[in-house]
C-alpha positions in Angstrom: 89.1 103.1 105.4 89.6 100.4 102.8 86.1 99.7 102.6 84.3 99.2 99.2 81.9 102.0 98.6 79.0 102.9 96.0 77.4 106.4 95.7 73.7 105.6 95.7 72.3 109.0 95.8 73.4 112.4 95.3 72.9 116.1 94.8 75.4 115.9 91.9 74.5 113.8 89.1 77.8 113.1 88.2 78.7 111.4 91.5 75.5 108.9 91.3 77.2 105.6 90.7 80.6 106.2 91.3 82.5 103.4 93.2 85.4 102.2 94.3 87.4 102.1 97.9 87.6 104.6 100.9 91.1 105.7 100.8 91.0 108.9 103.2 88.3 110.4 105.2 88.1 114.1 106.9 85.3 115.6 109.0 83.3 116.7 106.0 84.7 114.4 103.0 85.8 111.0 101.8 88.4 110.5 99.5 87.4 107.8 97.2 90.1 105.7 94.8 88.3 104.7 91.5 89.0 101.5 89.7 91.4 103.5 87.4 93.6 104.9 90.4 92.1 108.4 90.3 91.1 109.6 93.4 87.9 111.6 94.2 87.0 113.6 97.4 83.2 114.0 97.9 81.2 115.5 100.5 79.7 113.5 103.0 76.6 115.6 103.6 75.6 115.5 99.8 75.8 111.8 99.4 74.1 108.4 100.1 76.8 105.6 100.2 76.7 102.0 100.0 79.6 100.3 101.9 80.6 96.9 101.3 80.9 94.9 104.7 81.8 91.3 104.6 79.2 90.2 101.6 76.8 92.7 102.4 76.0 96.0 101.3 74.9 98.6 103.7 73.4 101.8 102.7 74.1 105.0 105.0 73.2 108.5 104.5 76.3 110.7 104.5 74.7 113.3 107.1 75.1 110.5 109.6 79.0 110.4 108.7 80.0 113.8 109.4 81.7 114.1 112.1 85.6 113.3 112.6 86.3 109.4 112.6 87.4 109.2 116.5 84.6 111.6 117.6 82.1 109.6 115.7 82.1 106.2 118.2 81.1 108.7 120.8 77.9 109.8 119.2 74.9 108.1 120.1 72.2 107.0 117.5 68.3 106.5 118.0 67.7 102.7 116.9 65.5 102.4 114.0 
């Protein structure tokens, strides 16, 4: 939460290119606050996100994020 985010790919063409700051997260959704102050709720599974970590943008498939935030640290991922 609090990271800047951009939508890189989406099944919904209206969501592609959306950017803002992550303000909330549930098991299946991210809530993003846009520059104009409006909040948008997006499903994780249908999007590919790019998060700003420091000065680097990291691209993450939303399917990897589908889980409660507190349970995600227990997941094991293959190294790529």
